PyMOL Python script that loads the backbone (N, CA, C, O; Angstrom):
from pymol import cmd

cmd.read_pdbstr("""\
ATOM      1  N   MET A   1      10.510  49.879  93.000  1.00  0.00           N
ATOM      2  CA  MET A   1      11.335  48.971  92.161  1.00  0.00           C
ATOM      3  C   MET A   1      10.566  48.170  91.111  1.00  0.00           C
ATOM      4  O   MET A   1       9.682  47.436  91.551  1.00  0.00           O
ATOM      5  N   ILE A   2      10.748  48.193  89.902  1.00  0.00           N
ATOM      6  CA  ILE A   2       9.667  47.279  89.028  1.00  0.00           C
ATOM      7  C   ILE A   2      10.889  46.303  88.197  1.00  0.00           C
ATOM      8  O   ILE A   2      11.864  46.679  87.547  1.00  0.00           O
ATOM      9  N   ARG A   3      10.398  44.912  88.511  1.00  0.00           N
ATOM     10  CA  ARG A   3      11.068  43.978  88.032  1.00  0.00           C
ATOM     11  C   ARG A   3      10.807  43.300  87.079  1.00  0.00           C
ATOM     12  O   ARG A   3       9.864  42.525  87.232  1.00  0.00           O
ATOM     13  N   CYS A   4      11.459  43.307  85.838  1.00  0.00           N
ATOM     14  CA  CYS A   4      11.285  42.885  84.753  1.00  0.00           C
ATOM     15  C   CYS A   4      12.230  41.526  84.248  1.00  0.00           C
ATOM     16  O   CYS A   4      13.345  41.222  84.672  1.00  0.00           O
ATOM     17  N   GLU A   5      11.317  40.732  83.084  1.00  0.00           N
ATOM     18  CA  GLU A   5      11.604  39.444  82.716  1.00  0.00           C
ATOM     19  C   GLU A   5      11.680  39.767  81.206  1.00  0.00           C
ATOM     20  O   GLU A   5      10.555  39.968  80.746  1.00  0.00           O
ATOM     21  N   ALA A   6      12.515  39.858  80.449  1.00  0.00           N
ATOM     22  CA  ALA A   6      12.789  39.562  78.953  1.00  0.00           C
ATOM     23  C   ALA A   6      12.900  37.848  78.427  1.00  0.00           C
ATOM     24  O   ALA A   6      13.149  36.822  79.060  1.00  0.00           O
ATOM     25  N   GLU A   7      12.648  38.056  77.243  1.00  0.00           N
ATOM     26  CA  GLU A   7      13.486  37.181  76.276  1.00  0.00           C
ATOM     27  C   GLU A   7      14.017  37.476  75.815  1.00  0.00           C
ATOM     28  O   GLU A   7      14.271  38.680  75.863  1.00  0.00           O
ATOM     29  N   VAL A   8      14.592  36.711  75.041  1.00  0.00           N
ATOM     30  CA  VAL A   8      15.965  37.306  73.784  1.00  0.00           C
ATOM     31  C   VAL A   8      15.111  37.011  72.852  1.00  0.00           C
ATOM     32  O   VAL A   8      14.385  36.171  73.383  1.00  0.00           O
ATOM     33  N   ALA A   9      14.779  37.169  71.883  1.00  0.00           N
ATOM     34  CA  ALA A   9      14.139  36.943  70.621  1.00  0.00           C
ATOM     35  C   ALA A   9      15.173  36.559  69.193  1.00  0.00           C
ATOM     36  O   ALA A   9      14.702  35.945  68.235  1.00  0.00           O
ATOM     37  N   GLU A  10      16.115  36.860  69.220  1.00  0.00           N
ATOM     38  CA  GLU A  10      17.542  36.445  67.837  1.00  0.00           C
ATOM     39  C   GLU A  10      19.151  36.691  68.623  1.00  0.00           C
ATOM     40  O   GLU A  10      19.560  37.363  69.570  1.00  0.00           O
ATOM     41  N   GLY A  11      19.661  35.879  67.779  1.00  0.00           N
ATOM     42  CA  GLY A  11      21.056  36.090  67.615  1.00  0.00           C
ATOM     43  C   GLY A  11      21.479  34.477  68.687  1.00  0.00           C
ATOM     44  O   GLY A  11      20.755  33.484  68.763  1.00  0.00           O
ATOM     45  N   GLU A  12      22.042  34.559  68.979  1.00  0.00           N
ATOM     46  CA  GLU A  12      23.141  33.299  69.628  1.00  0.00           C
ATOM     47  C   GLU A  12      22.120  33.045  71.127  1.00  0.00           C
ATOM     48  O   GLU A  12      21.552  31.970  71.317  1.00  0.00           O
ATOM     49  N   HIS A  13      22.034  34.053  71.965  1.00  0.00           N
ATOM     50  CA  HIS A  13      21.128  33.834  72.688  1.00  0.00           C
ATOM     51  C   HIS A  13      20.152  33.753  72.719  1.00  0.00           C
ATOM     52  O   HIS A  13      19.774  34.138  73.826  1.00  0.00           O
ATOM     53  N   GLU A  14      18.898  33.276  71.777  1.00  0.00           N
ATOM     54  CA  GLU A  14      17.473  33.436  71.924  1.00  0.00           C
ATOM     55  C   GLU A  14      17.057  32.516  72.159  1.00  0.00           C
ATOM     56  O   GLU A  14      17.229  31.397  71.677  1.00  0.00           O
ATOM     57  N   GLY A  15      16.238  33.001  73.210  1.00  0.00           N
ATOM     58  CA  GLY A  15      14.975  31.821  74.190  1.00  0.00           C
ATOM     59  C   GLY A  15      15.883  32.375  75.180  1.00  0.00           C
ATOM     60  O   GLY A  15      14.954  31.886  75.823  1.00  0.00           O
ATOM     61  N   ARG A  16      16.451  32.718  75.707  1.00  0.00           N
ATOM     62  CA  ARG A  16      17.442  32.351  76.995  1.00  0.00           C
ATOM     63  C   ARG A  16      16.444  34.332  77.538  1.00  0.00           C
ATOM     64  O   ARG A  16      16.292  35.330  76.834  1.00  0.00           O
ATOM     65  N   LYS A  17      15.933  34.016  79.323  1.00  0.00           N
ATOM     66  CA  LYS A  17      15.564  34.785  79.789  1.00  0.00           C
ATOM     67  C   LYS A  17      15.930  35.315  80.107  1.00  0.00           C
ATOM     68  O   LYS A  17      16.339  34.576  81.002  1.00  0.00           O
ATOM     69  N   LEU A  18      16.601  36.778  80.492  1.00  0.00           N
ATOM     70  CA  LEU A  18      16.674  38.188  81.159  1.00  0.00           C
ATOM     71  C   LEU A  18      16.081  38.654  82.400  1.00  0.00           C
ATOM     72  O   LEU A  18      14.856  38.567  82.482  1.00  0.00           O
ATOM     73  N   PHE A  19      16.697  39.109  83.333  1.00  0.00           N
ATOM     74  CA  PHE A  19      15.680  39.374  84.318  1.00  0.00           C
ATOM     75  C   PHE A  19      16.556  40.432  85.093  1.00  0.00           C
ATOM     76  O   PHE A  19      17.620  40.330  85.704  1.00  0.00           O
ATOM     77  N   PHE A  20      15.795  41.379  84.865  1.00  0.00           N
ATOM     78  CA  PHE A  20      16.344  42.910  85.824  1.00  0.00           C
ATOM     79  C   PHE A  20      15.419  43.786  86.330  1.00  0.00           C
ATOM     80  O   PHE A  20      14.204  43.780  86.131  1.00  0.00           O
ATOM     81  N   ASN A  21      16.209  44.704  87.144  1.00  0.00           N
ATOM     82  CA  ASN A  21      15.340  45.875  87.918  1.00  0.00           C
ATOM     83  C   ASN A  21      15.715  47.266  87.211  1.00  0.00           C
ATOM     84  O   ASN A  21      16.624  47.576  86.440  1.00  0.00           O
ATOM     85  N   THR A  22      14.557  48.044  87.832  1.00  0.00           N
ATOM     86  CA  THR A  22      14.742  49.228  88.011  1.00  0.00           C
ATOM     87  C   THR A  22      13.933  49.470  88.835  1.00  0.00           C
ATOM     88  O   THR A  22      12.948  48.863  89.256  1.00  0.00           O
ATOM     89  N   MET A  23      14.929  51.496  89.324  1.00  0.00           N
ATOM     90  CA  MET A  23      13.822  51.570  90.350  1.00  0.00           C
ATOM     91  C   MET A  23      12.895  52.993  89.485  1.00  0.00           C
ATOM     92  O   MET A  23      13.147  53.450  88.370  1.00  0.00           O
ATOM     93  N   VAL A  24      11.856  53.408  90.404  1.00  0.00           N
ATOM     94  CA  VAL A  24      11.247  54.517  89.489  1.00  0.00           C
ATOM     95  C   VAL A  24      12.007  55.650  89.944  1.00  0.00           C
ATOM     96  O   VAL A  24      12.340  56.564  89.190  1.00  0.00           O
ATOM     97  N   LYS A  25      12.308  55.597  91.275  1.00  0.00           N
ATOM     98  CA  LYS A  25      12.803  57.068  91.602  1.00  0.00           C
ATOM     99  C   LYS A  25      14.869  57.135  92.150  1.00  0.00           C
ATOM    100  O   LYS A  25      15.554  56.399  92.861  1.00  0.00           O
ATOM    101  N   THR A  26      15.065  57.957  91.633  1.00  0.00           N
ATOM    102  CA  THR A  26      16.540  58.237  92.520  1.00  0.00           C
ATOM    103  C   THR A  26      16.264  58.409  93.765  1.00  0.00           C
ATOM    104  O   THR A  26      15.085  58.477  94.110  1.00  0.00           O
ATOM    105  N   LYS A  27      17.226  58.507  94.624  1.00  0.00           N
ATOM    106  CA  LYS A  27      17.323  59.051  96.030  1.00  0.00           C
ATOM    107  C   LYS A  27      16.676  60.620  95.881  1.00  0.00           C
ATOM    108  O   LYS A  27      15.742  60.878  96.641  1.00  0.00           O
ATOM    109  N   GLU A  28      17.012  61.408  95.179  1.00  0.00           N
ATOM    110  CA  GLU A  28      16.610  62.410  94.938  1.00  0.00           C
ATOM    111  C   GLU A  28      14.513  62.387  95.200  1.00  0.00           C
ATOM    112  O   GLU A  28      13.650  63.085  95.731  1.00  0.00           O
ATOM    113  N   GLY A  29      14.597  61.413  94.607  1.00  0.00           N
ATOM    114  CA  GLY A  29      12.904  61.728  94.156  1.00  0.00           C
ATOM    115  C   GLY A  29      12.723  61.965  92.808  1.00  0.00           C
ATOM    116  O   GLY A  29      11.568  61.806  92.413  1.00  0.00           O
ATOM    117  N   LYS A  30      13.671  62.351  91.871  1.00  0.00           N
ATOM    118  CA  LYS A  30      13.365  62.323  90.561  1.00  0.00           C
ATOM    119  C   LYS A  30      13.458  60.550  89.826  1.00  0.00           C
ATOM    120  O   LYS A  30      13.847  59.456  90.237  1.00  0.00           O
ATOM    121  N   ALA A  31      12.988  60.970  88.829  1.00  0.00           N
ATOM    122  CA  ALA A  31      12.317  59.648  87.849  1.00  0.00           C
ATOM    123  C   ALA A  31      13.427  59.146  87.591  1.00  0.00           C
ATOM    124  O   ALA A  31      14.246  60.065  87.632  1.00  0.00           O
ATOM    125  N   ASN A  32      14.031  57.978  87.289  1.00  0.00           N
ATOM    126  CA  ASN A  32      15.203  57.194  87.375  1.00  0.00           C
ATOM    127  C   ASN A  32      15.383  56.936  85.605  1.00  0.00           C
ATOM    128  O   ASN A  32      14.700  56.390  84.738  1.00  0.00           O
ATOM    129  N   TYR A  33      16.374  57.481  85.639  1.00  0.00           N
ATOM    130  CA  TYR A  33      17.242  57.803  84.005  1.00  0.00           C
ATOM    131  C   TYR A  33      17.072  56.372  82.832  1.00  0.00           C
ATOM    132  O   TYR A  33      17.044  56.531  81.611  1.00  0.00           O
ATOM    133  N   PHE A  34      16.959  54.816  83.621  1.00  0.00           N
ATOM    134  CA  PHE A  34      16.563  54.036  83.087  1.00  0.00           C
ATOM    135  C   PHE A  34      15.571  53.511  82.698  1.00  0.00           C
ATOM    136  O   PHE A  34      15.370  52.771  81.735  1.00  0.00           O
ATOM    137  N   LEU A  35      14.633  54.079  83.820  1.00  0.00           N
ATOM    138  CA  LEU A  35      13.064  53.827  83.568  1.00  0.00           C
ATOM    139  C   LEU A  35      12.803  54.391  82.359  1.00  0.00           C
ATOM    140  O   LEU A  35      12.506  53.870  81.284  1.00  0.00           O
ATOM    141  N   LYS A  36      12.986  55.762  82.747  1.00  0.00           N
ATOM    142  CA  LYS A  36      12.826  56.775  81.394  1.00  0.00           C
ATOM    143  C   LYS A  36      13.498  55.843  80.049  1.00  0.00           C
ATOM    144  O   LYS A  36      12.918  55.748  78.968  1.00  0.00           O
ATOM    145  N   ARG A  37      14.054  55.572  80.180  1.00  0.00           N
ATOM    146  CA  ARG A  37      14.667  54.749  78.682  1.00  0.00           C
ATOM    147  C   ARG A  37      13.909  53.676  78.352  1.00  0.00           C
ATOM    148  O   ARG A  37      13.727  53.444  77.157  1.00  0.00           O
ATOM    149  N   LEU A  38      13.280  52.755  79.442  1.00  0.00           N
ATOM    150  CA  LEU A  38      12.829  51.772  78.857  1.00  0.00           C
ATOM    151  C   LEU A  38      11.190  52.099  78.470  1.00  0.00           C
ATOM    152  O   LEU A  38      10.500  51.506  77.640  1.00  0.00           O
ATOM    153  N   ILE A  39      10.818  53.201  79.323  1.00  0.00           N
ATOM    154  CA  ILE A  39       9.548  53.586  78.760  1.00  0.00           C
ATOM    155  C   ILE A  39       9.765  53.826  77.696  1.00  0.00           C
ATOM    156  O   ILE A  39       9.192  53.057  76.924  1.00  0.00           O
ATOM    157  N   GLN A  40      10.492  54.742  77.128  1.00  0.00           N
ATOM    158  CA  GLN A  40      10.336  55.462  75.519  1.00  0.00           C
ATOM    159  C   GLN A  40      10.792  54.004  74.730  1.00  0.00           C
ATOM    160  O   GLN A  40      10.328  54.035  73.590  1.00  0.00           O
ATOM    161  N   ALA A  41      11.512  52.813  74.969  1.00  0.00           N
ATOM    162  CA  ALA A  41      11.881  51.802  74.011  1.00  0.00           C
ATOM    163  C   ALA A  41      10.900  51.279  73.712  1.00  0.00           C
ATOM    164  O   ALA A  41      10.535  51.188  72.540  1.00  0.00           O
ATOM    165  N   LEU A  42      10.106  50.713  74.932  1.00  0.00           N
ATOM    166  CA  LEU A  42       8.745  50.200  74.886  1.00  0.00           C
ATOM    167  C   LEU A  42       7.750  51.138  73.924  1.00  0.00           C
ATOM    168  O   LEU A  42       6.857  50.713  73.191  1.00  0.00           O
ATOM    169  N   GLY A  43       8.049  52.183  74.075  1.00  0.00           N
ATOM    170  CA  GLY A  43       6.709  53.102  73.397  1.00  0.00           C
ATOM    171  C   GLY A  43       5.408  53.310  74.429  1.00  0.00           C
ATOM    172  O   GLY A  43       4.247  53.513  74.074  1.00  0.00           O
ATOM    173  N   VAL A  44       5.777  53.233  75.443  1.00  0.00           N
ATOM    174  CA  VAL A  44       4.495  52.994  76.655  1.00  0.00           C
ATOM    175  C   VAL A  44       4.591  54.566  76.595  1.00  0.00           C
ATOM    176  O   VAL A  44       5.675  55.036  76.250  1.00  0.00           O
ATOM    177  N   GLU A  45       3.308  55.622  76.971  1.00  0.00           N
ATOM    178  CA  GLU A  45       3.191  56.614  76.949  1.00  0.00           C
ATOM    179  C   GLU A  45       3.267  57.144  78.232  1.00  0.00           C
ATOM    180  O   GLU A  45       2.645  56.567  79.123  1.00  0.00           O
ATOM    181  N   TRP A  46       4.246  58.640  78.616  1.00  0.00           N
ATOM    182  CA  TRP A  46       4.843  58.920  80.130  1.00  0.00           C
ATOM    183  C   TRP A  46       4.402  60.047  80.209  1.00  0.00           C
ATOM    184  O   TRP A  46       4.098  60.650  79.180  1.00  0.00           O
ATOM    185  N   THR A  47       4.293  60.471  81.135  1.00  0.00           N
ATOM    186  CA  THR A  47       3.242  61.592  81.498  1.00  0.00           C
ATOM    187  C   THR A  47       4.068  62.074  83.053  1.00  0.00           C
ATOM    188  O   THR A  47       4.798  61.263  83.622  1.00  0.00           O
ATOM    189  N   LYS A  48       3.891  63.132  83.476  1.00  0.00           N
ATOM    190  CA  LYS A  48       3.696  63.640  84.465  1.00  0.00           C
ATOM    191  C   LYS A  48       3.408  62.810  86.309  1.00  0.00           C
ATOM    192  O   LYS A  48       3.891  62.777  87.441  1.00  0.00           O
ATOM    193  N   LYS A  49       2.431  62.349  85.582  1.00  0.00           N
ATOM    194  CA  LYS A  49       1.526  61.674  86.362  1.00  0.00           C
ATOM    195  C   LYS A  49       2.119  59.395  86.591  1.00  0.00           C
ATOM    196  O   LYS A  49       1.627  58.501  87.280  1.00  0.00           O
ATOM    197  N   GLY A  50       3.410  59.417  85.515  1.00  0.00           N
ATOM    198  CA  GLY A  50       3.589  58.507  86.045  1.00  0.00           C
ATOM    199  C   GLY A  50       2.719  57.505  84.177  1.00  0.00           C
ATOM    200  O   GLY A  50       2.223  58.060  83.197  1.00  0.00           O
ATOM    201  N   PHE A  51       2.885  56.171  84.417  1.00  0.00           N
ATOM    202  CA  PHE A  51       2.506  55.543  83.314  1.00  0.00           C
ATOM    203  C   PHE A  51       1.778  54.563  83.825  1.00  0.00           C
ATOM    204  O   PHE A  51       1.551  54.392  85.023  1.00  0.00           O
ATOM    205  N   PRO A  52       1.301  53.733  82.691  1.00  0.00           N
ATOM    206  CA  PRO A  52       0.698  52.514  83.140  1.00  0.00           C
ATOM    207  C   PRO A  52       1.699  50.845  83.194  1.00  0.00           C
ATOM    208  O   PRO A  52       1.688  50.318  82.082  1.00  0.00           O
ATOM    209  N   THR A  53       1.921  50.617  83.492  1.00  0.00           N
ATOM    210  CA  THR A  53       2.554  49.342  83.816  1.00  0.00           C
ATOM    211  C   THR A  53       1.783  48.495  82.961  1.00  0.00           C
ATOM    212  O   THR A  53       2.404  47.967  82.039  1.00  0.00           O
ATOM    213  N   GLU A  54       0.667  48.272  83.059  1.00  0.00           N
ATOM    214  CA  GLU A  54       0.458  46.990  82.195  1.00  0.00           C
ATOM    215  C   GLU A  54       0.603  47.423  80.441  1.00  0.00           C
ATOM    216  O   GLU A  54       0.240  46.705  79.510  1.00  0.00           O
ATOM    217  N   ASP A  55       0.977  48.232  80.379  1.00  0.00           N
ATOM    218  CA  ASP A  55       0.950  48.925  78.865  1.00  0.00           C
ATOM    219  C   ASP A  55       2.569  48.425  78.366  1.00  0.00           C
ATOM    220  O   ASP A  55       2.852  48.268  77.178  1.00  0.00           O
ATOM    221  N   MET A  56       3.546  48.216  79.487  1.00  0.00           N
ATOM    222  CA  MET A  56       4.848  47.207  79.118  1.00  0.00           C
ATOM    223  C   MET A  56       4.950  45.841  79.260  1.00  0.00           C
ATOM    224  O   MET A  56       5.967  45.156  79.365  1.00  0.00           O
ATOM    225  N   LEU A  57       3.517  45.439  79.250  1.00  0.00           N
ATOM    226  CA  LEU A  57       3.513  43.539  78.902  1.00  0.00           C
ATOM    227  C   LEU A  57       3.447  43.675  77.578  1.00  0.00           C
ATOM    228  O   LEU A  57       2.651  44.418  77.004  1.00  0.00           O
ATOM    229  N   GLY A  58       4.581  42.710  76.844  1.00  0.00           N
ATOM    230  CA  GLY A  58       4.429  41.583  75.916  1.00  0.00           C
ATOM    231  C   GLY A  58       5.217  43.187  74.580  1.00  0.00           C
ATOM    232  O   GLY A  58       5.231  43.067  73.355  1.00  0.00           O
ATOM    233  N   CYS A  59       5.630  44.192  75.191  1.00  0.00           N
ATOM    234  CA  CYS A  59       6.203  45.009  74.100  1.00  0.00           C
ATOM    235  C   CYS A  59       7.597  44.735  73.827  1.00  0.00           C
ATOM    236  O   CYS A  59       8.386  44.158  74.576  1.00  0.00           O
ATOM    237  N   GLU A  60       7.811  45.198  72.705  1.00  0.00           N
ATOM    238  CA  GLU A  60       9.490  44.357  72.689  1.00  0.00           C
ATOM    239  C   GLU A  60      10.554  45.606  72.367  1.00  0.00           C
ATOM    240  O   GLU A  60      10.336  46.537  71.592  1.00  0.00           O
ATOM    241  N   PHE A  61      11.424  45.449  72.939  1.00  0.00           N
ATOM    242  CA  PHE A  61      12.629  45.913  72.600  1.00  0.00           C
ATOM    243  C   PHE A  61      13.972  45.835  72.767  1.00  0.00           C
ATOM    244  O   PHE A  61      14.295  44.844  73.421  1.00  0.00           O
ATOM    245  N   MET A  62      14.949  46.579  72.382  1.00  0.00           N
ATOM    246  CA  MET A  62      16.628  46.467  72.396  1.00  0.00           C
ATOM    247  C   MET A  62      17.129  46.255  73.400  1.00  0.00           C
ATOM    248  O   MET A  62      16.371  46.674  74.274  1.00  0.00           O
ATOM    249  N   ALA A  63      18.228  45.723  73.932  1.00  0.00           N
ATOM    250  CA  ALA A  63      18.574  46.019  75.031  1.00  0.00           C
ATOM    251  C   ALA A  63      20.375  46.013  74.539  1.00  0.00           C
ATOM    252  O   ALA A  63      20.814  45.126  73.807  1.00  0.00           O
ATOM    253  N   ILE A  64      21.239  47.126  75.076  1.00  0.00           N
ATOM    254  CA  ILE A  64      22.914  46.399  75.372  1.00  0.00           C
ATOM    255  C   ILE A  64      22.792  45.683  76.831  1.00  0.00           C
ATOM    256  O   ILE A  64      22.118  46.064  77.787  1.00  0.00           O
ATOM    257  N   VAL A  65      23.416  44.834  76.758  1.00  0.00           N
ATOM    258  CA  VAL A  65      23.671  43.855  77.405  1.00  0.00           C
ATOM    259  C   VAL A  65      25.483  43.807  77.313  1.00  0.00           C
ATOM    260  O   VAL A  65      26.142  43.497  76.320  1.00  0.00           O
ATOM    261  N   GLY A  66      26.111  44.302  78.957  1.00  0.00           N
ATOM    262  CA  GLY A  66      26.920  43.775  79.350  1.00  0.00           C
ATOM    263  C   GLY A  66      27.078  42.620  80.303  1.00  0.00           C
ATOM    264  O   GLY A  66      26.183  41.837  80.621  1.00  0.00           O
ATOM    265  N   GLN A  67      28.620  42.606  80.817  1.00  0.00           N
ATOM    266  CA  GLN A  67      28.421  40.996  81.346  1.00  0.00           C
ATOM    267  C   GLN A  67      29.418  41.693  83.200  1.00  0.00           C
ATOM    268  O   GLN A  67      29.889  42.830  83.219  1.00  0.00           O
ATOM    269  N   HIS A  68      29.489  41.039  84.078  1.00  0.00           N
ATOM    270  CA  HIS A  68      30.328  41.051  85.294  1.00  0.00           C
ATOM    271  C   HIS A  68      29.887  39.933  85.930  1.00  0.00           C
ATOM    272  O   HIS A  68      28.743  39.495  86.047  1.00  0.00           O
ATOM    273  N   GLU A  69      31.299  39.378  86.468  1.00  0.00           N
ATOM    274  CA  GLU A  69      31.616  38.595  87.528  1.00  0.00           C
ATOM    275  C   GLU A  69      31.033  38.820  89.138  1.00  0.00           C
ATOM    276  O   GLU A  69      31.366  39.710  89.920  1.00  0.00           O
ATOM    277  N   TYR A  70      30.097  37.758  89.344  1.00  0.00           N
ATOM    278  CA  TYR A  70      30.002  38.177  90.994  1.00  0.00           C
ATOM    279  C   TYR A  70      29.889  36.622  91.551  1.00  0.00           C
ATOM    280  O   TYR A  70      29.362  35.722  90.896  1.00  0.00           O
ATOM    281  N   GLU A  71      30.498  36.441  92.933  1.00  0.00           N
ATOM    282  CA  GLU A  71      30.702  35.415  93.254  1.00  0.00           C
ATOM    283  C   GLU A  71      31.477  34.132  92.438  1.00  0.00           C
ATOM    284  O   GLU A  71      31.467  32.991  92.903  1.00  0.00           O
ATOM    285  N   GLY A  72      32.032  34.421  91.382  1.00  0.00           N
ATOM    286  CA  GLY A  72      32.447  33.156  90.520  1.00  0.00           C
ATOM    287  C   GLY A  72      31.389  32.954  89.186  1.00  0.00           C
ATOM    288  O   GLY A  72      31.520  32.020  88.395  1.00  0.00           O
ATOM    289  N   ARG A  73      30.375  33.940  89.084  1.00  0.00           N
ATOM    290  CA  ARG A  73      29.840  33.512  88.192  1.00  0.00           C
ATOM    291  C   ARG A  73      29.223  34.537  87.329  1.00  0.00           C
ATOM    292  O   ARG A  73      28.636  35.493  87.837  1.00  0.00           O
ATOM    293  N   ILE A  74      29.323  34.392  86.053  1.00  0.00           N
ATOM    294  CA  ILE A  74      28.730  35.668  85.432  1.00  0.00           C
ATOM    295  C   ILE A  74      27.383  35.702  84.901  1.00  0.00           C
ATOM    296  O   ILE A  74      26.811  34.791  84.304  1.00  0.00           O
ATOM    297  N   MET A  75      26.750  37.349  85.304  1.00  0.00           N
ATOM    298  CA  MET A  75      26.029  38.041  84.882  1.00  0.00           C
ATOM    299  C   MET A  75      25.635  39.122  84.287  1.00  0.00           C
ATOM    300  O   MET A  75      26.525  39.926  84.011  1.00  0.00           O
ATOM    301  N   ASN A  76      24.432  39.418  83.971  1.00  0.00           N
ATOM    302  CA  ASN A  76      24.325  40.572  82.865  1.00  0.00           C
ATOM    303  C   ASN A  76      23.952  41.568  83.448  1.00  0.00           C
ATOM    304  O   ASN A  76      23.330  41.422  84.500  1.00  0.00           O
ATOM    305  N   ASP A  77      24.165  42.611  83.041  1.00  0.00           N
ATOM    306  CA  ASP A  77      23.803  43.726  82.968  1.00  0.00           C
ATOM    307  C   ASP A  77      23.328  44.722  81.638  1.00  0.00           C
ATOM    308  O   ASP A  77      23.993  45.024  80.647  1.00  0.00           O
ATOM    309  N   VAL A  78      21.888  45.121  82.012  1.00  0.00           N
ATOM    310  CA  VAL A  78      21.258  46.039  81.086  1.00  0.00           C
ATOM    311  C   VAL A  78      21.667  47.285  81.084  1.00  0.00           C
ATOM    312  O   VAL A  78      21.344  48.151  81.898  1.00  0.00           O
ATOM    313  N   ASN A  79      22.600  47.427  79.894  1.00  0.00           N
ATOM    314  CA  ASN A  79      23.197  49.115  80.078  1.00  0.00           C
ATOM    315  C   ASN A  79      22.535  49.780  79.314  1.00  0.00           C
ATOM    316  O   ASN A  79      22.796  50.932  79.661  1.00  0.00           O
ATOM    317  N   ASP A  80      21.704  49.839  78.331  1.00  0.00           N
ATOM    318  CA  ASP A  80      20.597  50.463  77.993  1.00  0.00           C
ATOM    319  C   ASP A  80      19.326  50.304  77.413  1.00  0.00           C
ATOM    320  O   ASP A  80      18.812  49.422  78.100  1.00  0.00           O
ATOM    321  N   TYR A  81      18.589  50.613  76.625  1.00  0.00           N
ATOM    322  CA  TYR A  81      17.314  50.105  76.062  1.00  0.00           C
ATOM    323  C   TYR A  81      17.182  51.026  74.708  1.00  0.00           C
ATOM    324  O   TYR A  81      17.473  52.215  74.839  1.00  0.00           O
ATOM    325  N   LEU A  82      16.858  50.665  73.704  1.00  0.00           N
ATOM    326  CA  LEU A  82      16.532  50.767  72.551  1.00  0.00           C
ATOM    327  C   LEU A  82      15.288  50.678  72.322  1.00  0.00           C
ATOM    328  O   LEU A  82      14.733  50.092  73.252  1.00  0.00           O
ATOM    329  N   PRO A  83      14.119  51.195  70.970  1.00  0.00           N
ATOM    330  CA  PRO A  83      12.868  50.784  70.513  1.00  0.00           C
ATOM    331  C   PRO A  83      13.418  49.670  69.383  1.00  0.00           C
ATOM    332  O   PRO A  83      14.416  49.891  68.698  1.00  0.00           O
ATOM    333  N   PRO A  84      12.497  48.248  69.272  1.00  0.00           N
ATOM    334  CA  PRO A  84      13.127  47.651  68.365  1.00  0.00           C
ATOM    335  C   PRO A  84      13.050  48.247  67.070  1.00  0.00           C
ATOM    336  O   PRO A  84      12.223  49.058  66.652  1.00  0.00           O
ATOM    337  N   SER A  85      14.281  47.596  66.343  1.00  0.00           N
ATOM    338  CA  SER A  85      14.487  48.047  64.767  1.00  0.00           C
ATOM    339  C   SER A  85      13.473  47.206  63.913  1.00  0.00           C
ATOM    340  O   SER A  85      13.423  47.354  62.692  1.00  0.00           O
TER     341      SER A  85
END
""", "prot")
cmd.dss("prot")
cmd.show_as("cartoon", "prot")
cmd.util.cbc("prot")
cmd.orient("prot")
């Protein structure tokens, strides 16, 4: 699993932190779809051998964020990742 922390750069929630995790592989041992989307959005080089996680630091991306309720609290869900515009 890769644990991520991002900061909202603009808009209504500018400056707020967003924390999320993404699994490296699925139960079947295949690369996780959402990890692939994140790596592509960050512009990090991806090969069959993997990718350098340190290249993820400081990169910008756009996120499609939804919400759900958990134990009476509103929680964020990152639904997709896009390259910065």
